[in-house]
N, C-alpha and C positions, 0 to 999 in steps of 0.2 A: 781494700779499705773502705770502698763504698758501702758494701753490705754491713760491715762491722759498724761503721759510723751511723748507718741508718738504724741499726739495732740499738745503739746507745741513745740515739735521739728519740726513739719510740718506746723506750723502756723495755728492751729485749724482745719486742714482738717482731723479730725479723721475718717470721713466716706469715705475718699478717698480710692480707691482700691489699690493705691500704698503705702499707709501708712504702712501696716504690713510688706511689703518688705523692706521699708526704715528702720523700727525699727529692723528688723531681721539683716539687714546689720550693723546697729549700734551696736547691741549686739555682732555680730561676731568680731567687731573691738575692743571690750573691753571698750567702752566709752558710751554706750547707757544704757537704763533701764535694771536693773538686773545685771549690771557689778559690779565688785569688786573694782571700783575706789574709792579712799578715799580722793579726793581733798577737800579743805575747801568749805563750803557752799557759802561763799561770792564770791569766784572765780567761782563757778558753776553758780551762778545767773548771773554774768556778761557774762559768756559764753553763757547762754541761751538767753539773750537779743540780743547778736550779731548773734546768729543763727536764731532768729526770723526775723531780718532784712534781712539776706541773704535769708531766705525762701520766703520772699515776692518777691524777684527778681526771684526766681526759678519758680514761677507761670507764669512768662511771657515767659518762655522757653518751648521748646518741652518736652514731657514726658521723652524721652530718655536722653536729656541733663539734665533735672531736676534730674533724677535718678543718673546720674554721679556726679553732683555737690553735691546732698544730701549725696551720699556715701562719697565724699571727706570731707564734713563738719562733718558728723557724725563720720567718722573714724579719723579725726584730723590728717592729714598727718604731719609727723614730719620733718620739714625742707624742703627747696626747692629741686626740682629734680636737679640732677647733670648731666650736659651735657658736652660732649667734643666738642669744637668748633675749627675748622669745623668738622662736622661729619666724621667718618672714611670712606674712599672710598675703594671699592674693589681693590685688587692689580691687576695691569695689567699683563696678562700672559707674561712670559719670552719668547722672540722670539726664536724659535727653527729652526736651519738651516735644510732646507729640502734637502734630498739626491738628487743628480742629477739623472734624469731618465736614465734607462739603454739605451745604444745605440741601435738603431733599425736597423734591417737588411734591412728595407725598406727605410732607409734614402737615400735622392736623390744623395748625393755625398759621396765619389767618386764612380763612377760606371765604370766597365771595358767596353771599347768600344765594341759595338755589330756590328760585320761585316755582310756583305751580304752573306748568306750561299750559298754554292755550293753543287754539288752532283757528286759522282763517283760510278761506278759499277765495281765490281771485276770480274776477269776471273778465271775459274777453271783450275788449273795446273795439272801436272802429279802426280799420287799418289806416296807416299813414302812407299815402301815395305821393312820392316825391316827383316834382316836376323841375324842369331846368330853370336856373337862375343866373344872374350876372356873374362874370368872371371876378376872381379875387386878385388883389395885388400883393406883391412880396416886398418886404422892407428888410434889407440885409442888416444883421446885427453882429455876426462874428464869422470867422473863417477857420476851417480845419480844426474843429473841436467838437465837443458834445455839451449839451446843456443839462443842468440838474435842478435849477429853480429859477422862477421869474417873480419879481416883486409885484405887490398889488397894483402899483402904478405903471408897471411894465417898463420902468426906466432903469432898473438894475437887474442883474442876473448872475448866476454862478455857473461857470463853465470850466471845462478841463484846461489846465495849463501844462507846461512842459515838465517832464521828469517827475511824475507822480505828484502833481500839485493841482489845486483848483484855484481859480481866480474869481474874486468878487469884483464885478465890473459895475461902476456907478457913474453918474454924471460928474462927480468930483474926482473919480479915479478911472478915467476911460481906458487906461492900460491894465487896470485890474490890480487888486491886492492879493498876493499869493498866500496860500496856506498848504503845507505838505499833507497829503492824505494818500490813502490806498483804497480803491473801490469806494468812491464817495457817494453820498446822498445829501440833499439839502432842502431846507424849508424856510421861507420868510415868515416872520410874525405877521399877524393880521394888520397891524398898523404900518408894516414895512420898515420899522426902525432897526430891527435885528434880523440876523439870519443864523440858523443852525446848520452846521456842517458836520456830518458824522461818517465814520468809515470803520474798517477793520482795525484801525490804529488808534483813533481817538474821537472825542467829541469836542467841538469848538463852537463858541458863540461870538459873533462879530457884530460890531456896531456899523450899520450901513453908511451913515453920514460921514464918520471919521475913518472907517476902515480899521478901527482899533479892535484888538482881541479882548473881549470882556471876560472870558473864562475858558478853561480847557480841562478836560478829563481824559486821562490815558486809558487805553483798553479797547477791546473790540465791541462796537456798538451795533445792536440789531436795528433799533429805530429810536427816534427822539421826537418830542413835541413840546411846544410852548404850552404851559398850563396856566400861565398868568403873566402879568407885565414883566416880572423879574424872576420867573420860576420856570424850570424845565423838568420834565419827566423823561426818563429814558430806560430802555431795557438792554442789558448786556447780551452779547452773543457768545454761545459756547455749545459744543457737542457734549459736554459733561453737565451733570445737574448742578452747576455752580453759577449760572447766569442769573442775575438778580435785577429787580426793578427798583429804580432810585428816583428820589425827588431832590432837586438841586436848586437852591435859592442863589441867584447870581450875587456875587460879592461876598459870599461866605466860602471858607476854605474846604468844607466837607459837604458831601451829599448824604442824604438819609436813605438807607435801604428800607424797602417796604416788602415784607413777606419773604418766604424762602426762595431758594434757587430752583432752577429747572433747566433742561436743555432748551436752546433757542437758536434756530437757524433762520427763521423768517418771522417778522413781527409786523402786524397791521394795526393801525390805531386811528381813532378819530382825531380831527384836527386839534381839538382841545385836550387830547390825552386822557380822556375819561374812560374810554372803552378800548380794550386791546384783545387781539387774538394772536397767540404765540404758537408757532409750529416747529416741530423737529421730527423729521422722518415720519413715524407713524403715530406721534403724540401731538395733541393739541390742547391748549388751555384757553379759557376765557379769563381775562384779568381786569379787575376793577381798578382804573387808574387813580381813583381817589384814596382808596384804602390799601391797595397793593394785594388785596385778597384775590385768590385764583381758584379755579376748579377745572378739572378735566372736562373736555367736551365729549359727550357720550353720543352714540349713534342716534339719529341718522346723519349727524353732521360729519362723520368721518368720510374722507374722500371729497371729491368735488372741488369747489373753489371758495376762497375766503375773500371777503370784501376788503378793499383798501382801507376802509374806515374802521375795521375791526368790529363790525356789528352784525355780520351775517356770514353763514356758511351754507352754500347752496350745492345741490346735487342734480345733475341731469342724466337721465338714462332712458331705457325703453319704456318705463312707466310714467315718464313725464319730467317735470321740473318742479323742485320744491326747495325751500330754505328753512333754516332755523335762525330766528333773530335773537340777538343778545343785547342786554343781559337777561331779558325775561323768558328766553327760550321758547318764544312763540313759533309754532310750526306754520309755515306759509306754503299752502298748496297752490302753485301758480297755475298749472294746467297739466293735462294728461297726455299731451302729444309727445311722441319720442323726441328727446332733446339731447343736447351735447353738454359735456362738462366745460366747454369753452364759454366763459362768461366774461363780459367786459363791464365793470362797475364804474360809476362816477366816483369822485373823490369823497363824497359823503356816504356812499353805500346806500343811497336812497333810490337809485335807478340802476338798471342793468340791461345790457343788450344780450340776448341769448340766441342760440342757433337751434333750429328744430326741423323736423321732417314734415313737409306739407302734404306730400302725396303718399299713396299706399306703398310705394317702393321703399319707404323708410330712409331715404337719403336725406341727411341733415344738411341742407344748404339754403334754408330760408331763415329770415331774421325777424325778431320781435323785440319790442321795448317793454320792460317791466317797470311799473311805477309802484314801489312798495308802500308809499303813502296813500295813494288812491286805490290800492288793491286791484289794479288792472294790468292786463297784458295786451299790447296792440301789435299786430303784424306790421312789418315795414316792407313796403312794396317799392321795388326799384333799387334796392341796395345790393351792391355787388362787391365781392371780395377781390383782391388783387394779389399778384405774386410779389413777394419781397417785403411786405409790410403787414402790420397788425392794426386792428381797429382800436380807437380810443374814444372815450365818452367824456365830454366836458362837464363841469359842475352843473347840476340841475338837468342833465340830459339835454342840454340846449343844442349841442353839435355832436354828430357822430362823424369821425374822420378816419381816413385810411390813405396811405401814400401809394405811390406807384412809380414805374419807370419813366413816366411822362408827366407827372405832376401830382398835386394833392387834391383828393376828393373830399369835399365837406358836405355832409348831409345836414342841412339846417332843419332840425326837428320842429322848432317853433313855427317856421314859415313853410315847412314841407317843400323845401327847395334843395336842389342839387347844385352846389357851387364848385368851381374848379379853379385851382391856381396852377398855371402851366410852368413847368421847369423840368428839364431832363437831367438826372432823376430827382424825385422828392420822396424818398422812402421814409424819412423821419417825420413823425406827427406827434408832437408833445403837447399835452394839455396840463394845466396847473390850477390849483386852488385859486380863488379870487378872480378867475378869468373864464366866465361862461361862454364868451364869444371871441376868444383869442386862441390862436394855435401857433406854435413854433414849429416850422417845417425845416427839414434838413436833407441834404444830399446824401450820397453814400458815405460810409464812415471812412476817415474822419470827416465830419459834416461841415459844409457851409450852411449857416443858420439864417433863417428868415422869419420875421414876425408877420403873421397873417391876421389882419383885422377882418372880422365878419360883421359888417354893419347890418 
């Protein structure tokens, strides 16, 4: 009955190669030969006649279309297909606001004006020969800490506190007012009424008399300066070209960005914030602190040392020692003796101690003092380096200091005297703006701190 039934369902084409497949499809649907359907015979007969008519039409179609229609007839689809009209459309993606591109250090505006460079040559002055002087006294000021700033009257200071804090110590607050920071730096205003504290976490301005926080800015700060009675300028720190220069008027909620961004790892600036040198790996910029305009530093200022005041870049090598002054880019040829890149500037960048080779052997172990205002360089006789400490130069090149395991050596440049403060050890030797004849000495870290007055 299977072959006969198949012949009836395919219009008598029992020999067709497609017939077995059609019958198999019908059996799978449960309405072909061998199925368990129990519909009445009369209804089955009428259905067979209808299928025969439809099968005749199938022969006029392609085999693939015939198979599809035969499957549909044999399977007896139950009811029409259900469609949604109109067909569902894919959802349009939600617009996403794209972040603004980071400011580029190569942006054309603003740029600091580039002057026509000039050149000067220094003369060699009379050597300074140091002779022995009276001993110095130590006045203890703090224990087991480190110092970051000393007020102009030397009565207040900023030192490390416990658990990533610093403390502003004043006569009114001898135990200190704490501020949380990480890797801090600090600077008092010229009148001593305020102090800036900045770090990799934020910038804070504190009132010295009351200990009150006057303002705070979040973010990693490269350096900051007072540019007026109630105004601060600062440069952010970043390894991406997104660190910007800002002007902030105290008492206002927002700071004003000046100029585009740039990478900034190290920042050196004049005390009034008008001249800046910004450094990041192999890139350097001069920045005008008034307008925010900046320009890349071109050779020969690459390499060497940058002044703390952001106004000079100097290079020492076998050909001698020379500098470029900013902003006018004047080339300063100090001398031709083989020199070292180790340079110690004073806080204004107006003087420097350099290391050079005195003899024909080329060994750089002699010292000289450079006066950039007088265009002179003077050898220093009797100055010796020590192990475990570094030289510092007080404002105006008044004092040259270095610590040691047995005490602090102070070379009084004004009086050509060697002074000594005995204490075992005194490796720390800190000099600060406003203090040409004061030094803060310290023992091994964490330090016991002593104020040294050099009369």
